[in-house]
N, C-alpha and C positions, 0 to 999 in steps of 0.2 A: 643027925637031922634036927634034934632039939637045939643044939648049939648054933646051927645055921639060922634057925628061926629066931632065937634070942638075939643073935648078932644083927639080923635084918631089922628086928623090932627096935633095937637100940639105935641103929643108924637112922631109922625112920623118925624116931623121937627127937634125935639130935638135929635132924634136918628141919623139923617143924619148930624146934626151939630157936635155931639160928634164924629162921624166917621171921618168927615173932619178934625176936630181939632186934633184927634189922628194921622191921616195920616200926617198932616203938622208937628206935633211934632216929629214924627219918621224921617221925611225927614230932619228936622232941626238938630236933634241929629246925624244923619248920616253925614250931611255936616260938623258938628263940628269935628267928628272923622276923616273924610277924610282930612279936612284942617289941623288938627294937624299932621297927617301922620300915615300911617299904616306900621309897620316894619315887614319885612320878614327875617328870619334867616335860612340859609341853611348850612348844615354840611355834608361833605362826608369824611368818614374814611375808607381808604383802608385796614387798619390793621384787622378790624373785618367785613369788607364788609357791611357797614351800611350807610344809608342815612336818614337824618332827616330834615324836613321842618316845621318851626313854624311861626305862624302869631300873631302879638301883636298889640293892640291898646293902645294909651297913653303910649307907650314905655315898659310897664311892664305887662299889662293884656293879658294873653294868650287866644286867641279865637279859635285857630286851631293848631293841631299838627298831623303830620303823620310820622311814622317811618318805614323804610324798612331795613331788614337785612337778611343775609344768615347764617344758622346754620345747620351743619351736612347734607349738601346737600339739605336742604329745604329752601324755600323762605317764610319769615314771614313778616307780616305787622300789624301795630297797628294805630288806628285813635283815637285821643283824649283820650288816656289812657284807652281805652276799652280793651276787651279781645283780646289776640293775635290770629291771624288767619293765616293759611298757605294755599298756593296754590299748589296742587299736580297735576301732569300730569295724565289725565285719557283718556282712549281710546274713551269713549263716548264724552267727551268734545272735543277731537281732531276731531272726525267725524262731530260734530255739527259745529265746526269752519270751516272745509272744505266746508260743505254745505252752510254756510253763505257766505263764500268767493265766491262761485260759483254764488250766487244770486246778489252779489254786482256789481255795474257798474264800469267801468273803468274811472279813473280820469285823465283828461288832466293836468298832474302835472306842466309842464312847463308854460302853459298859466295861470293856476290857481295861481301859485306863482308870476308870472309877474304882474297879476292884483292886488294881495295883496300888493306887493312891491310898486306899483304905488299909492296905497291908504294909505300907512303907515302914521299914524298921527305923529305929533311932540310930543315927550314925554320928560318931564322934571323930572329927578330923583333927589330927595332932597338929598339923601346920598347913596353912594355905597362904601362899605368897603370889601375888599377881602384879607384874610390871607391864605397863603398856606404853607405847610410843606412837606419836602421830605428829606429822609436820604441818604447821599452819603458817601462812604468811602474816596473818594479823594475830596479835595477842588476844583480842576479844574472842576470836573463833576458838582458840585453844581453851580459854576459860569456859566458854560455852560447852565445849566437848567434855572437859573435866566435870562440869556440873551434871551433864547427862549421864556420864559414867557413874558418878557417885549416886545419882538418883536411882538408876537401874540396880546398882549393887545393893543399896539399902533396901530397896523393894524386895529383891530376891532373898536377902537375909531375913527380912521380916516375915516373908511367906514361909520360909523353910526353918524358922527358928525353933519350932516345936519338935522337928524331926532331926535336924542337922545342927550339931554343936561344934563350934570352931574354938579350939583351945588357943590358937595363935593365928591371927589373920592380918595380912598386910596388903594394901593396895596403893600403888605409887605410879605416877607419871614419870618416866625416865627418858623423856625425849631429848634432854640435854646430855645424857650420859651414853646412851646406846644409839648407834647409827642404823636404825631400822624402823620400819613402820609395822607394827603388829603387836602381838601379845607374847610375853614370856612368863609362864606360870610354873609353880612348883607346889606339889601336894604330897604330904606325908600321912600315910594311914597305917594303923596297926591292926588291932583285932576287929576293927570295922570292916576289914576286907572279908572276913568270914561271913558277916551278915550280908554284905553285898553279893557274895557268891551264892549264898543260899537264896537270897531274894531273886537273883537272876534265874536260878534253877526253878524257883516257884513260878516266875513269869512264863517260862517255857512250858511248864507242865500244864498250867491252867489255860494257855492260849487256845488249845483245841476245843475247850468248852465254849469259847466265844466265836468259833468259826462255823459258818453255815454255807450250804451249797448255793452257788449263784443261780 
């Protein structure tokens, strides 16, 4: 009887040790991936009304992809190369949405956003590259568009300079190189992802504090 108990105890201890070792190994691998940098690629093409977002680890291993586009008046989406799905407007879905909205509480938007801004963490972006393309018949219109883009970009960078640090930033008009109208952006994040995840969790937790009954 004592031998059976000792054998059970040893097996139980080994099981917990294996579980702890596996957990530590997973955390270690995750830290390596984050330290190397996770790359996000975003593409907006106004010619075919499509949006694509991809996520890569180690620069080339694709781990997530979502595509959205409009075709013949229908909205399609695809996740990780699975079957295409469409969203159609239905009266029943509209009624359910209205009922859900009635049950929802009102959010104090101003106070909620103010609290989130006050707790915004410092984020360091490893690399941010933005290429945009737009066709204009006259050169002066293209120059005006480029000026507006630069003005808005510099304004956003100045506003967020205290919280967002860009190690490598590139902004370029590639109208002559790429045959599309839209935006092609690439962003690489490492340990800032942990701060972003914790900040998103914080935003969800405190949201209830700023909701009141209608």
